[in-house]
Backbone atoms as SQL, in Angstrom:
CREATE TABLE atoms (id INTEGER PRIMARY KEY, chain TEXT, resi INTEGER, resn TEXT, atom TEXT, x REAL, y REAL, z REAL);
INSERT INTO atoms VALUES
  (1, 'A', 1, 'MET', 'N', 22.929, 1.217, 47.017),
  (2, 'A', 1, 'MET', 'CA', 23.791, 1.276, 45.846),
  (3, 'A', 1, 'MET', 'C', 23.040, 0.721, 44.641),
  (4, 'A', 2, 'MET', 'N', 23.091, 1.432, 43.544),
  (5, 'A', 2, 'MET', 'CA', 22.402, 1.031, 42.330),
  (6, 'A', 2, 'MET', 'C', 23.222, -0.023, 41.598),
  (7, 'A', 3, 'ALA', 'N', 22.551, -1.095, 41.139),
  (8, 'A', 3, 'ALA', 'CA', 23.216, -2.142, 40.382),
  (9, 'A', 3, 'ALA', 'C', 22.727, -2.089, 38.941),
  (10, 'A', 4, 'PHE', 'N', 23.619, -2.376, 37.992),
  (11, 'A', 4, 'PHE', 'CA', 23.272, -2.334, 36.586),
  (12, 'A', 4, 'PHE', 'C', 23.358, -3.727, 35.991),
  (13, 'A', 5, 'ALA', 'N', 22.396, -4.054, 35.124),
  (14, 'A', 5, 'ALA', 'CA', 22.435, -5.304, 34.371),
  (15, 'A', 5, 'ALA', 'C', 23.353, -5.112, 33.167),
  (16, 'A', 6, 'ALA', 'N', 23.726, -6.201, 32.527),
  (17, 'A', 6, 'ALA', 'CA', 24.540, -6.113, 31.319),
  (18, 'A', 6, 'ALA', 'C', 23.794, -5.302, 30.265),
  (19, 'A', 7, 'PRO', 'N', 24.505, -4.489, 29.490),
  (20, 'A', 7, 'PRO', 'CA', 23.830, -3.657, 28.499),
  (21, 'A', 7, 'PRO', 'C', 23.199, -4.487, 27.381),
  (22, 'A', 8, 'ARG', 'N', 22.076, -3.967, 26.866),
  (23, 'A', 8, 'ARG', 'CA', 21.425, -4.572, 25.705),
  (24, 'A', 8, 'ARG', 'C', 21.465, -3.560, 24.569),
  (25, 'A', 9, 'GLU', 'N', 21.662, -4.058, 23.383),
  (26, 'A', 9, 'GLU', 'CA', 21.608, -3.178, 22.222),
  (27, 'A', 9, 'GLU', 'C', 20.144, -2.934, 21.862),
  (28, 'A', 10, 'VAL', 'N', 19.735, -1.677, 21.908),
  (29, 'A', 10, 'VAL', 'CA', 18.362, -1.288, 21.584),
  (30, 'A', 10, 'VAL', 'C', 18.282, -0.868, 20.123),
  (31, 'A', 11, 'VAL', 'N', 19.290, -0.119, 19.666),
  (32, 'A', 11, 'VAL', 'CA', 19.381, 0.331, 18.277),
  (33, 'A', 11, 'VAL', 'C', 20.811, 0.072, 17.827),
  (34, 'A', 12, 'ALA', 'N', 20.974, -0.754, 16.802),
  (35, 'A', 12, 'ALA', 'CA', 22.310, -1.084, 16.300),
  (36, 'A', 12, 'ALA', 'C', 22.947, 0.130, 15.626),
  (37, 'A', 13, 'SER', 'N', 24.270, 0.192, 15.683),
  (38, 'A', 13, 'SER', 'CA', 24.995, 1.290, 15.061),
  (39, 'A', 13, 'SER', 'C', 24.814, 1.244, 13.543),
  (40, 'A', 14, 'ALA', 'N', 24.361, 2.367, 12.983),
  (41, 'A', 14, 'ALA', 'CA', 24.179, 2.488, 11.537),
  (42, 'A', 14, 'ALA', 'C', 23.987, 3.956, 11.201),
  (43, 'A', 15, 'ALA', 'N', 24.244, 4.298, 9.953),
  (44, 'A', 15, 'ALA', 'CA', 23.964, 5.652, 9.461),
  (45, 'A', 15, 'ALA', 'C', 22.481, 5.727, 9.132),
  (46, 'A', 16, 'ARG', 'N', 21.835, 6.799, 9.605),
  (47, 'A', 16, 'ARG', 'CA', 20.399, 6.975, 9.376),
  (48, 'A', 16, 'ARG', 'C', 20.135, 8.387, 8.862),
  (49, 'A', 17, 'THR', 'N', 19.163, 8.478, 7.953),
  (50, 'A', 17, 'THR', 'CA', 18.805, 9.766, 7.371),
  (51, 'A', 17, 'THR', 'C', 17.324, 10.084, 7.556),
  (52, 'A', 18, 'THR', 'N', 16.571, 9.175, 8.149),
  (53, 'A', 18, 'THR', 'CA', 15.132, 9.367, 8.315),
  (54, 'A', 18, 'THR', 'C', 14.697, 9.029, 9.731),
  (55, 'A', 19, 'THR', 'N', 13.526, 9.502, 10.079),
  (56, 'A', 19, 'THR', 'CA', 12.908, 9.234, 11.368),
  (57, 'A', 19, 'THR', 'C', 12.600, 7.744, 11.486),
  (58, 'A', 20, 'GLY', 'N', 12.657, 7.201, 12.723),
  (59, 'A', 20, 'GLY', 'CA', 12.370, 5.782, 12.909),
  (60, 'A', 20, 'GLY', 'C', 12.152, 5.432, 14.367),
  (61, 'A', 21, 'THR', 'N', 11.945, 4.141, 14.613),
  (62, 'A', 21, 'THR', 'CA', 11.777, 3.632, 15.976),
  (63, 'A', 21, 'THR', 'C', 12.527, 2.318, 16.125),
  (64, 'A', 22, 'SER', 'N', 12.878, 2.030, 17.363),
  (65, 'A', 22, 'SER', 'CA', 13.488, 0.739, 17.669),
  (66, 'A', 22, 'SER', 'C', 12.388, -0.312, 17.758),
  (67, 'A', 23, 'SER', 'N', 12.789, -1.534, 17.941),
  (68, 'A', 23, 'SER', 'CA', 11.844, -2.599, 18.256),
  (69, 'A', 23, 'SER', 'C', 11.340, -2.390, 19.676),
  (70, 'A', 24, 'ALA', 'N', 10.279, -3.080, 20.025),
  (71, 'A', 24, 'ALA', 'CA', 9.767, -3.040, 21.395),
  (72, 'A', 24, 'ALA', 'C', 10.743, -3.763, 22.313),
  (73, 'A', 25, 'ILE', 'N', 11.019, -3.159, 23.462),
  (74, 'A', 25, 'ILE', 'CA', 11.902, -3.750, 24.466),
  (75, 'A', 25, 'ILE', 'C', 11.065, -3.996, 25.717),
  (76, 'A', 26, 'THR', 'N', 11.034, -5.250, 26.154),
  (77, 'A', 26, 'THR', 'CA', 10.275, -5.592, 27.355),
  (78, 'A', 26, 'THR', 'C', 11.211, -5.587, 28.552),
  (79, 'A', 27, 'LEU', 'N', 10.808, -4.869, 29.577),
  (80, 'A', 27, 'LEU', 'CA', 11.589, -4.834, 30.808),
  (81, 'A', 27, 'LEU', 'C', 11.480, -6.184, 31.483),
  (82, 'A', 28, 'ASP', 'N', 12.575, -6.633, 32.085),
  (83, 'A', 28, 'ASP', 'CA', 12.581, -7.972, 32.669),
  (84, 'A', 28, 'ASP', 'C', 12.492, -7.970, 34.186),
  (85, 'A', 29, 'GLY', 'N', 11.965, -6.898, 34.742),
  (86, 'A', 29, 'GLY', 'CA', 11.708, -6.871, 36.176),
  (87, 'A', 29, 'GLY', 'C', 12.914, -6.599, 37.046),
  (88, 'A', 30, 'LEU', 'N', 14.012, -6.121, 36.477),
  (89, 'A', 30, 'LEU', 'CA', 15.193, -5.873, 37.280),
  (90, 'A', 30, 'LEU', 'C', 15.087, -4.619, 38.135),
  (91, 'A', 31, 'GLY', 'N', 14.187, -3.718, 37.785),
  (92, 'A', 31, 'GLY', 'CA', 14.094, -2.492, 38.570),
  (93, 'A', 31, 'GLY', 'C', 13.092, -1.529, 37.998),
  (94, 'A', 32, 'GLU', 'N', 13.146, -0.320, 38.486),
  (95, 'A', 32, 'GLU', 'CA', 12.181, 0.690, 38.100),
  (96, 'A', 32, 'GLU', 'C', 12.741, 1.715, 37.127),
  (97, 'A', 33, 'ASP', 'N', 13.996, 1.648, 36.793),
  (98, 'A', 33, 'ASP', 'CA', 14.623, 2.638, 35.931),
  (99, 'A', 33, 'ASP', 'C', 15.249, 1.980, 34.715),
  (100, 'A', 34, 'VAL', 'N', 15.319, 2.775, 33.628),
  (101, 'A', 34, 'VAL', 'CA', 16.025, 2.364, 32.424),
  (102, 'A', 34, 'VAL', 'C', 17.060, 3.441, 32.134),
  (103, 'A', 35, 'SER', 'N', 18.314, 3.059, 32.097),
  (104, 'A', 35, 'SER', 'CA', 19.390, 3.981, 31.767),
  (105, 'A', 35, 'SER', 'C', 19.763, 3.740, 30.311),
  (106, 'A', 36, 'LEU', 'N', 19.608, 4.773, 29.490),
  (107, 'A', 36, 'LEU', 'CA', 19.921, 4.646, 28.069),
  (108, 'A', 36, 'LEU', 'C', 21.192, 5.416, 27.742),
  (109, 'A', 37, 'ALA', 'N', 22.021, 4.806, 26.916),
  (110, 'A', 37, 'ALA', 'CA', 23.250, 5.438, 26.441),
  (111, 'A', 37, 'ALA', 'C', 23.171, 5.569, 24.931),
  (112, 'A', 38, 'VAL', 'N', 23.303, 6.796, 24.447),
  (113, 'A', 38, 'VAL', 'CA', 23.293, 7.091, 23.015),
  (114, 'A', 38, 'VAL', 'C', 24.716, 7.447, 22.613),
  (115, 'A', 39, 'ASP', 'N', 25.202, 6.799, 21.562),
  (116, 'A', 39, 'ASP', 'CA', 26.546, 7.075, 21.054),
  (117, 'A', 39, 'ASP', 'C', 26.413, 7.494, 19.593),
  (118, 'A', 40, 'VAL', 'N', 26.515, 8.805, 19.351),
  (119, 'A', 40, 'VAL', 'CA', 26.467, 9.350, 17.995),
  (120, 'A', 40, 'VAL', 'C', 27.911, 9.520, 17.549),
  (121, 'A', 41, 'THR', 'N', 28.307, 8.749, 16.542),
  (122, 'A', 41, 'THR', 'CA', 29.701, 8.790, 16.104),
  (123, 'A', 41, 'THR', 'C', 29.918, 9.690, 14.894),
  (124, 'A', 42, 'ALA', 'N', 28.842, 10.074, 14.198),
  (125, 'A', 42, 'ALA', 'CA', 28.982, 10.972, 13.047),
  (126, 'A', 42, 'ALA', 'C', 27.666, 11.708, 12.807),
  (127, 'A', 43, 'ALA', 'N', 27.793, 12.962, 12.382),
  (128, 'A', 43, 'ALA', 'CA', 26.641, 13.773, 12.000),
  (129, 'A', 43, 'ALA', 'C', 27.059, 14.616, 10.806),
  (130, 'A', 44, 'SER', 'N', 26.181, 14.711, 9.810),
  (131, 'A', 44, 'SER', 'CA', 26.511, 15.522, 8.645),
  (132, 'A', 44, 'SER', 'C', 25.246, 16.139, 8.063),
  (133, 'A', 45, 'GLY', 'N', 25.439, 17.047, 7.132),
  (134, 'A', 45, 'GLY', 'CA', 24.340, 17.781, 6.526),
  (135, 'A', 45, 'GLY', 'C', 24.386, 19.223, 6.985),
  (136, 'A', 46, 'THR', 'N', 23.430, 20.004, 6.527),
  (137, 'A', 46, 'THR', 'CA', 23.323, 21.395, 6.928),
  (138, 'A', 46, 'THR', 'C', 22.326, 21.488, 8.073),
  (139, 'A', 47, 'THR', 'N', 22.766, 21.994, 9.198),
  (140, 'A', 47, 'THR', 'CA', 21.983, 22.099, 10.447),
  (141, 'A', 47, 'THR', 'C', 21.246, 20.798, 10.775),
  (142, 'A', 48, 'PRO', 'N', 21.974, 19.676, 10.868),
  (143, 'A', 48, 'PRO', 'CA', 21.312, 18.411, 11.197),
  (144, 'A', 48, 'PRO', 'C', 20.874, 18.392, 12.668),
  (145, 'A', 49, 'THR', 'N', 19.714, 17.802, 12.923),
  (146, 'A', 49, 'THR', 'CA', 19.241, 17.630, 14.298),
  (147, 'A', 49, 'THR', 'C', 18.723, 16.214, 14.488),
  (148, 'A', 50, 'LEU', 'N', 18.957, 15.698, 15.679),
  (149, 'A', 50, 'LEU', 'CA', 18.490, 14.375, 16.069),
  (150, 'A', 50, 'LEU', 'C', 17.772, 14.513, 17.401),
  (151, 'A', 51, 'ASP', 'N', 16.479, 14.213, 17.414),
  (152, 'A', 51, 'ASP', 'CA', 15.686, 14.228, 18.636),
  (153, 'A', 51, 'ASP', 'C', 15.330, 12.795, 18.990),
  (154, 'A', 52, 'MET', 'N', 15.553, 12.413, 20.254),
  (155, 'A', 52, 'MET', 'CA', 15.239, 11.061, 20.716),
  (156, 'A', 52, 'MET', 'C', 14.284, 11.114, 21.887),
  (157, 'A', 53, 'THR', 'N', 13.204, 10.344, 21.787),
  (158, 'A', 53, 'THR', 'CA', 12.226, 10.235, 22.865),
  (159, 'A', 53, 'THR', 'C', 11.961, 8.766, 23.151),
  (160, 'A', 54, 'ILE', 'N', 11.431, 8.513, 24.341),
  (161, 'A', 54, 'ILE', 'CA', 11.062, 7.154, 24.751),
  (162, 'A', 54, 'ILE', 'C', 9.546, 7.077, 24.733),
  (163, 'A', 55, 'GLU', 'N', 9.017, 6.025, 24.124),
  (164, 'A', 55, 'GLU', 'CA', 7.581, 5.765, 24.117),
  (165, 'A', 55, 'GLU', 'C', 7.324, 4.508, 24.943),
  (166, 'A', 56, 'TRP', 'N', 6.170, 4.465, 25.608),
  (167, 'A', 56, 'TRP', 'CA', 5.842, 3.389, 26.541),
  (168, 'A', 56, 'TRP', 'C', 4.582, 2.656, 26.104),
  (169, 'A', 57, 'SER', 'N', 4.529, 1.344, 26.397),
  (170, 'A', 57, 'SER', 'CA', 3.366, 0.535, 26.049),
  (171, 'A', 57, 'SER', 'C', 2.964, -0.343, 27.227),
  (172, 'A', 58, 'HIS', 'N', 1.679, -0.307, 27.555),
  (173, 'A', 58, 'HIS', 'CA', 1.134, -1.163, 28.612),
  (174, 'A', 58, 'HIS', 'C', 0.599, -2.484, 28.058),
  (175, 'A', 59, 'ASP', 'N', 0.539, -2.599, 26.714),
  (176, 'A', 59, 'ASP', 'CA', -0.048, -3.803, 26.117),
  (177, 'A', 59, 'ASP', 'C', 0.936, -4.567, 25.232),
  (178, 'A', 60, 'GLY', 'N', 2.211, -4.494, 25.565),
  (179, 'A', 60, 'GLY', 'CA', 3.217, -5.279, 24.857),
  (180, 'A', 60, 'GLY', 'C', 3.620, -4.740, 23.496),
  (181, 'A', 61, 'GLY', 'N', 3.251, -3.505, 23.181),
  (182, 'A', 61, 'GLY', 'CA', 3.706, -2.911, 21.934),
  (183, 'A', 61, 'GLY', 'C', 2.625, -2.658, 20.908),
  (184, 'A', 62, 'THR', 'N', 1.365, -2.834, 21.279),
  (185, 'A', 62, 'THR', 'CA', 0.277, -2.528, 20.349),
  (186, 'A', 62, 'THR', 'C', -0.026, -1.034, 20.343),
  (187, 'A', 63, 'THR', 'N', -0.098, -0.443, 21.527),
  (188, 'A', 63, 'THR', 'CA', -0.405, 0.977, 21.679),
  (189, 'A', 63, 'THR', 'C', 0.776, 1.668, 22.336),
  (190, 'A', 64, 'TRP', 'N', 1.218, 2.781, 21.753),
  (191, 'A', 64, 'TRP', 'CA', 2.376, 3.511, 22.265),
  (192, 'A', 64, 'TRP', 'C', 1.948, 4.869, 22.789),
  (193, 'A', 65, 'MET', 'N', 2.548, 5.276, 23.906),
  (194, 'A', 65, 'MET', 'CA', 2.239, 6.558, 24.538),
  (195, 'A', 65, 'MET', 'C', 3.538, 7.304, 24.845),
  (196, 'A', 66, 'THR', 'N', 3.423, 8.616, 24.888),
  (197, 'A', 66, 'THR', 'CA', 4.531, 9.475, 25.275),
  (198, 'A', 66, 'THR', 'C', 4.216, 10.068, 26.636),
  (199, 'A', 67, 'ALA', 'N', 5.175, 10.065, 27.533),
  (200, 'A', 67, 'ALA', 'CA', 4.985, 10.660, 28.865),
  (201, 'A', 67, 'ALA', 'C', 4.767, 12.163, 28.719),
  (202, 'A', 68, 'ASP', 'N', 4.197, 12.756, 29.742),
  (203, 'A', 68, 'ASP', 'CA', 3.972, 14.203, 29.763),
  (204, 'A', 68, 'ASP', 'C', 4.568, 14.762, 31.045),
  (205, 'A', 69, 'PRO', 'N', 5.704, 15.442, 31.012),
  (206, 'A', 69, 'PRO', 'CA', 6.459, 15.818, 29.820),
  (207, 'A', 69, 'PRO', 'C', 7.167, 14.598, 29.222),
  (208, 'A', 70, 'PRO', 'N', 7.542, 14.686, 27.940),
  (209, 'A', 70, 'PRO', 'CA', 8.154, 13.536, 27.266),
  (210, 'A', 70, 'PRO', 'C', 9.481, 13.108, 27.898),
  (211, 'A', 71, 'ASP', 'N', 9.721, 11.800, 27.889),
  (212, 'A', 71, 'ASP', 'CA', 11.031, 11.272, 28.251),
  (213, 'A', 71, 'ASP', 'C', 11.907, 11.452, 27.018),
  (214, 'A', 72, 'ALA', 'N', 12.895, 12.337, 27.108),
  (215, 'A', 72, 'ALA', 'CA', 13.677, 12.678, 25.917),
  (216, 'A', 72, 'ALA', 'C', 15.095, 13.090, 26.287),
  (217, 'A', 73, 'PHE', 'N', 15.980, 12.948, 25.317),
  (218, 'A', 73, 'PHE', 'CA', 17.328, 13.497, 25.410),
  (219, 'A', 73, 'PHE', 'C', 17.291, 14.925, 24.873),
  (220, 'A', 74, 'THR', 'N', 18.255, 15.737, 25.277),
  (221, 'A', 74, 'THR', 'CA', 18.387, 17.046, 24.646),
  (222, 'A', 74, 'THR', 'C', 18.771, 16.831, 23.185),
  (223, 'A', 75, 'GLN', 'N', 18.380, 17.769, 22.338),
  (224, 'A', 75, 'GLN', 'CA', 18.622, 17.630, 20.907),
  (225, 'A', 75, 'GLN', 'C', 20.109, 17.468, 20.618),
  (226, 'A', 76, 'ILE', 'N', 20.418, 16.580, 19.682),
  (227, 'A', 76, 'ILE', 'CA', 21.795, 16.283, 19.291),
  (228, 'A', 76, 'ILE', 'C', 22.033, 16.870, 17.907),
  (229, 'A', 77, 'THR', 'N', 23.163, 17.573, 17.747),
  (230, 'A', 77, 'THR', 'CA', 23.479, 18.205, 16.467),
  (231, 'A', 77, 'THR', 'C', 24.855, 17.820, 15.930),
  (232, 'A', 78, 'ALA', 'N', 25.607, 17.032, 16.690),
  (233, 'A', 78, 'ALA', 'CA', 26.966, 16.629, 16.306),
  (234, 'A', 78, 'ALA', 'C', 27.290, 15.321, 17.018),
  (235, 'A', 79, 'ALA', 'N', 28.450, 14.754, 16.712),
  (236, 'A', 79, 'ALA', 'CA', 28.879, 13.535, 17.409),
  (237, 'A', 79, 'ALA', 'C', 28.854, 13.784, 18.916),
  (238, 'A', 80, 'ALA', 'N', 28.321, 12.821, 19.667),
  (239, 'A', 80, 'ALA', 'CA', 28.187, 12.999, 21.118),
  (240, 'A', 80, 'ALA', 'C', 27.925, 11.655, 21.773),
  (241, 'A', 81, 'LYS', 'N', 28.215, 11.590, 23.050),
  (242, 'A', 81, 'LYS', 'CA', 27.864, 10.452, 23.890),
  (243, 'A', 81, 'LYS', 'C', 27.001, 10.992, 25.014),
  (244, 'A', 82, 'LYS', 'N', 25.787, 10.433, 25.161),
  (245, 'A', 82, 'LYS', 'CA', 24.870, 10.909, 26.195),
  (246, 'A', 82, 'LYS', 'C', 24.263, 9.726, 26.911),
  (247, 'A', 83, 'THR', 'N', 23.968, 9.932, 28.184),
  (248, 'A', 83, 'THR', 'CA', 23.266, 8.919, 28.953),
  (249, 'A', 83, 'THR', 'C', 22.218, 9.612, 29.803),
  (250, 'A', 84, 'LYS', 'N', 21.113, 8.906, 30.030),
  (251, 'A', 84, 'LYS', 'CA', 20.037, 9.478, 30.824),
  (252, 'A', 84, 'LYS', 'C', 19.237, 8.331, 31.431),
  (253, 'A', 85, 'VAL', 'N', 18.765, 8.554, 32.663),
  (254, 'A', 85, 'VAL', 'CA', 17.965, 7.550, 33.364),
  (255, 'A', 85, 'VAL', 'C', 16.502, 7.966, 33.303),
  (256, 'A', 86, 'PHE', 'N', 15.656, 7.011, 32.927),
  (257, 'A', 86, 'PHE', 'CA', 14.221, 7.240, 32.834),
  (258, 'A', 86, 'PHE', 'C', 13.497, 6.297, 33.785),
  (259, 'A', 87, 'ALA', 'N', 12.541, 6.816, 34.540),
  (260, 'A', 87, 'ALA', 'CA', 11.695, 5.964, 35.372),
  (261, 'A', 87, 'ALA', 'C', 10.747, 5.205, 34.452),
  (262, 'A', 88, 'ALA', 'N', 10.649, 3.891, 34.636),
  (263, 'A', 88, 'ALA', 'CA', 9.768, 3.079, 33.796),
  (264, 'A', 88, 'ALA', 'C', 8.322, 3.517, 33.995),
  (265, 'A', 89, 'LYS', 'N', 7.610, 3.663, 32.886),
  (266, 'A', 89, 'LYS', 'CA', 6.211, 4.071, 32.915),
  (267, 'A', 89, 'LYS', 'C', 5.280, 2.932, 32.500),
  (268, 'A', 90, 'ALA', 'N', 5.857, 1.863, 31.967),
  (269, 'A', 90, 'ALA', 'CA', 5.100, 0.707, 31.489),
  (270, 'A', 90, 'ALA', 'C', 6.091, -0.449, 31.326),
  (271, 'A', 91, 'PRO', 'N', 5.607, -1.676, 31.119),
  (272, 'A', 91, 'PRO', 'CA', 6.525, -2.811, 31.004),
  (273, 'A', 91, 'PRO', 'C', 7.275, -2.918, 29.676),
  (274, 'A', 92, 'THR', 'N', 6.877, -2.120, 28.675),
  (275, 'A', 92, 'THR', 'CA', 7.522, -2.184, 27.363),
  (276, 'A', 92, 'THR', 'C', 7.830, -0.760, 26.909),
  (277, 'A', 93, 'TYR', 'N', 8.989, -0.583, 26.260),
  (278, 'A', 93, 'TYR', 'CA', 9.331, 0.735, 25.724),
  (279, 'A', 93, 'TYR', 'C', 9.998, 0.589, 24.376),
  (280, 'A', 94, 'ARG', 'N', 10.104, 1.713, 23.679),
  (281, 'A', 94, 'ARG', 'CA', 10.889, 1.789, 22.445),
  (282, 'A', 94, 'ARG', 'C', 11.476, 3.193, 22.340),
  (283, 'A', 95, 'VAL', 'N', 12.507, 3.312, 21.518),
  (284, 'A', 95, 'VAL', 'CA', 13.157, 4.596, 21.273),
  (285, 'A', 95, 'VAL', 'C', 12.673, 5.110, 19.920),
  (286, 'A', 96, 'ARG', 'N', 12.234, 6.360, 19.894),
  (287, 'A', 96, 'ARG', 'CA', 11.832, 7.022, 18.636),
  (288, 'A', 96, 'ARG', 'C', 12.836, 8.130, 18.353),
  (289, 'A', 97, 'TRP', 'N', 13.304, 8.194, 17.106),
  (290, 'A', 97, 'TRP', 'CA', 14.204, 9.273, 16.730),
  (291, 'A', 97, 'TRP', 'C', 13.621, 10.041, 15.543),
  (292, 'A', 98, 'THR', 'N', 13.868, 11.349, 15.570),
  (293, 'A', 98, 'THR', 'CA', 13.442, 12.246, 14.496),
  (294, 'A', 98, 'THR', 'C', 14.676, 12.965, 13.992),
  (295, 'A', 99, 'ILE', 'N', 14.934, 12.808, 12.704),
  (296, 'A', 99, 'ILE', 'CA', 16.098, 13.422, 12.071),
  (297, 'A', 99, 'ILE', 'C', 15.602, 14.536, 11.152),
  (298, 'A', 100, 'ALA', 'N', 16.212, 15.715, 11.275),
  (299, 'A', 100, 'ALA', 'CA', 15.816, 16.855, 10.451),
  (300, 'A', 100, 'ALA', 'C', 17.049, 17.631, 10.019),
  (301, 'A', 101, 'GLY', 'N', 16.842, 18.554, 9.102),
  (302, 'A', 101, 'GLY', 'CA', 17.914, 19.377, 8.555),
  (303, 'A', 101, 'GLY', 'C', 17.918, 19.228, 7.046),
  (304, 'A', 102, 'THR', 'N', 18.955, 19.755, 6.411),
  (305, 'A', 102, 'THR', 'CA', 19.118, 19.623, 4.969),
  (306, 'A', 102, 'THR', 'C', 20.113, 18.508, 4.717),
  (307, 'A', 103, 'THR', 'N', 19.692, 17.464, 4.046),
  (308, 'A', 103, 'THR', 'CA', 20.466, 16.227, 3.809),
  (309, 'A', 103, 'THR', 'C', 21.153, 15.737, 5.089),
  (310, 'A', 104, 'PRO', 'N', 20.403, 15.573, 6.175),
  (311, 'A', 104, 'PRO', 'CA', 21.017, 15.149, 7.436),
  (312, 'A', 104, 'PRO', 'C', 21.340, 13.658, 7.438),
  (313, 'A', 105, 'SER', 'N', 22.377, 13.317, 8.184),
  (314, 'A', 105, 'SER', 'CA', 22.742, 11.918, 8.418),
  (315, 'A', 105, 'SER', 'C', 23.376, 11.811, 9.798),
  (316, 'A', 106, 'PHE', 'N', 22.941, 10.812, 10.554),
  (317, 'A', 106, 'PHE', 'CA', 23.517, 10.535, 11.865),
  (318, 'A', 106, 'PHE', 'C', 23.861, 9.055, 11.946),
  (319, 'A', 107, 'THR', 'N', 25.053, 8.762, 12.422),
  (320, 'A', 107, 'THR', 'CA', 25.431, 7.381, 12.734),
  (321, 'A', 107, 'THR', 'C', 25.366, 7.264, 14.247),
  (322, 'A', 108, 'PHE', 'N', 24.502, 6.356, 14.737),
  (323, 'A', 108, 'PHE', 'CA', 24.349, 6.236, 16.183),
  (324, 'A', 108, 'PHE', 'C', 23.904, 4.834, 16.571),
  (325, 'A', 109, 'GLN', 'N', 24.098, 4.554, 17.866),
  (326, 'A', 109, 'GLN', 'CA', 23.577, 3.337, 18.483),
  (327, 'A', 109, 'GLN', 'C', 23.022, 3.708, 19.844),
  (328, 'A', 110, 'VAL', 'N', 22.118, 2.862, 20.346),
  (329, 'A', 110, 'VAL', 'CA', 21.528, 3.061, 21.670),
  (330, 'A', 110, 'VAL', 'C', 21.629, 1.740, 22.419),
  (331, 'A', 111, 'ARG', 'N', 22.057, 1.814, 23.680),
  (332, 'A', 111, 'ARG', 'CA', 22.103, 0.639, 24.562),
  (333, 'A', 111, 'ARG', 'C', 21.328, 0.982, 25.827),
  (334, 'A', 112, 'ASP', 'N', 20.755, -0.050, 26.457),
  (335, 'A', 112, 'ASP', 'CA', 20.106, 0.186, 27.743),
  (336, 'A', 112, 'ASP', 'C', 20.822, -0.575, 28.830),
  (337, 'A', 113, 'TYR', 'N', 20.721, -0.024, 30.026),
  (338, 'A', 113, 'TYR', 'CA', 21.291, -0.605, 31.222),
  (339, 'A', 113, 'TYR', 'C', 20.183, -0.553, 32.260),
  (340, 'A', 114, 'LEU', 'N', 19.512, -1.658, 32.472),
  (341, 'A', 114, 'LEU', 'CA', 18.446, -1.678, 33.461),
  (342, 'A', 114, 'LEU', 'C', 19.048, -1.581, 34.841),
  (343, 'A', 115, 'THR', 'N', 18.407, -0.822, 35.712),
  (344, 'A', 115, 'THR', 'CA', 18.930, -0.632, 37.059),
  (345, 'A', 115, 'THR', 'C', 18.037, -1.280, 38.079),
  (346, 'A', 116, 'ALA', 'N', 18.646, -1.756, 39.122),
  (347, 'A', 116, 'ALA', 'CA', 17.896, -2.388, 40.205),
  (348, 'A', 116, 'ALA', 'C', 18.169, -1.659, 41.497);
């Protein structure tokens, strides 16, 4: 049976209009998987898109790498709640988001639930 740790806020809820990244998150040894929950509460603009990928670091956040194939959510175009489990590839990770469209805006937050 899979056990979950208390959720951590990875990306605070806010309206965003540009591409960005979260802070570095260090895994605390609870397990081999990271379950991420994305909560998009608002989306606006003409054909807005939100792409989210996970980047991994073996050196505590100095160098970032993308898995091949990338650890990513399916593209988000409207308010949605999504969750996905990723196998840890390194001891540190961050969330990268890319926002596109004409005057796009997304309000979202990301939480992680480490699994053991």
